[in-house]
VMD Tcl script that draws the C-alpha trace (Angstrom):
set ca {
  {0.00 0.00 0.00}
  {2.51 2.66 1.14}
  {5.69 2.63 -0.93}
  {8.08 5.31 0.33}
  {8.41 8.88 1.48}
  {7.84 10.87 -1.72}
  {9.15 14.27 -0.62}
  {9.61 16.67 2.28}
  {8.02 20.13 2.11}
  {9.62 23.21 3.59}
  {8.36 26.79 3.68}
  {11.31 29.19 3.76}
  {11.45 32.84 4.72}
  {13.34 33.51 1.46}
  {13.00 30.88 -1.30}
  {16.01 32.06 -3.33}
  {18.34 31.92 -0.33}
  {17.05 28.43 0.53}
  {17.47 27.18 -3.04}
  {21.08 28.45 -3.10}
  {21.85 26.71 0.21}
  {20.48 23.32 -0.85}
  {21.94 23.44 -4.38}
  {25.25 25.30 -3.95}
  {26.21 23.92 -0.53}
  {24.49 20.53 -0.20}
  {24.52 19.45 -3.86}
  {20.78 19.18 -4.55}
  {19.73 19.99 -8.11}
  {16.75 22.10 -9.08}
  {14.42 19.83 -11.06}
  {11.25 21.90 -11.35}
  {9.94 25.38 -10.60}
  {6.27 26.24 -11.04}
  {4.30 29.40 -10.31}
  {1.08 28.57 -8.48}
  {-1.92 30.84 -8.03}
  {-3.37 29.30 -4.88}
  {-2.94 31.96 -2.16}
  {-0.95 32.09 -0.01}
  {1.11 29.69 -2.16}
  {3.06 31.52 -4.89}
  {5.59 29.03 -6.21}
  {6.61 25.38 -5.81}
  {10.25 24.43 -6.36}
  {11.54 20.84 -6.41}
  {15.11 20.04 -5.38}
  {16.56 16.55 -5.66}
  {19.54 14.68 -4.20}
  {19.64 11.00 -5.16}
  {16.16 9.63 -4.43}
  {15.35 12.45 -2.00}
  {13.13 15.35 -3.05}
  {12.55 18.58 -1.14}
  {9.55 20.67 -2.15}
  {10.27 24.33 -1.39}
  {6.96 26.16 -1.05}
  {7.17 29.92 -1.53}
  {4.25 31.62 0.24}
  {3.08 35.14 1.01}
  {4.18 36.32 4.47}
  {5.72 33.12 5.92}
  {5.88 32.92 9.73}
  {8.80 31.66 11.82}
  {8.23 28.73 14.20}
  {9.01 28.83 17.87}
  {12.71 28.31 18.66}
  {12.18 25.11 20.64}
  {14.33 22.21 19.36}
  {12.07 19.49 20.77}
  {8.71 20.85 19.62}
  {6.15 18.53 18.07}
  {6.38 18.32 14.28}
  {9.10 17.91 11.68}
  {12.47 18.21 13.40}
  {15.08 17.66 10.70}
  {16.03 16.55 7.23}
  {18.75 13.90 7.47}
  {21.44 13.44 4.82}
  {23.75 10.45 4.71}
  {27.41 11.39 4.20}
  {30.27 9.13 3.12}
  {32.85 10.68 5.46}
  {31.79 12.91 8.38}
  {35.19 14.59 8.79}
  {35.35 15.50 5.10}
  {31.74 16.76 5.17}
  {32.51 18.98 8.18}
  {35.61 20.42 6.46}
  {33.67 20.98 3.21}
  {30.93 22.88 5.06}
  {33.42 24.86 7.17}
  {35.20 26.02 3.99}
  {31.85 27.40 2.80}
  {31.08 29.23 6.03}
  {28.64 26.65 7.40}
  {29.36 25.75 11.02}
  {28.09 22.73 12.91}
  {25.17 23.54 15.21}
  {25.84 20.17 16.90}
  {29.29 18.69 16.57}
  {29.48 15.12 15.28}
  {29.18 12.43 17.95}
  {29.84 8.69 17.83}
  {26.56 6.82 18.38}
  {28.11 3.36 18.09}
  {26.66 2.38 14.72}
  {27.07 5.84 13.20}
  {28.41 9.37 13.53}
  {25.80 12.13 13.75}
  {26.08 15.93 13.51}
  {23.82 18.85 12.65}
  {23.88 22.05 10.63}
  {21.02 24.46 9.95}
  {19.61 25.80 6.71}
  {19.16 29.58 6.28}
  {15.85 29.50 8.20}
  {17.14 27.35 11.04}
  {15.72 24.02 9.83}
  {17.97 21.27 11.16}
  {19.87 19.28 8.57}
  {21.24 16.15 10.21}
  {24.39 14.59 8.79}
  {24.80 10.84 9.35}
  {27.72 8.56 8.52}
  {26.83 4.90 9.01}
  {29.66 2.59 10.08}
}
mol new
graphics top color blue
foreach p $ca { graphics top sphere $p radius 0.5 }
foreach p [lrange $ca 0 end-1] q [lrange $ca 1 end] { graphics top cylinder $p $q radius 0.2 }
display resetview
């Protein structure tokens, strides 16, 4: 019946800034961009990395969420990395610091960065 997670939707404060972050820094590619006339929705942008799709929804007057890391709802987008140390260095060279330094969880290493609107992007290297 249910096959897979099709995509993750995010609503950014600034769609262009978010697109640049996910494409220029994280390596997603822009696959589709459509204007939509369904207020408050203005535009839908699809970004893809491997089999993962992020739907960036540009809306009129987006609102920031509360700054509580353990609030109910979507917490993070998680990306698998081949080498955590190399990923950290790559991000550092582009001005992206770790919001949570990588830790050894036994079966994996896990760290976090944030996108331009503060959405957590988890980095995971499986052992």
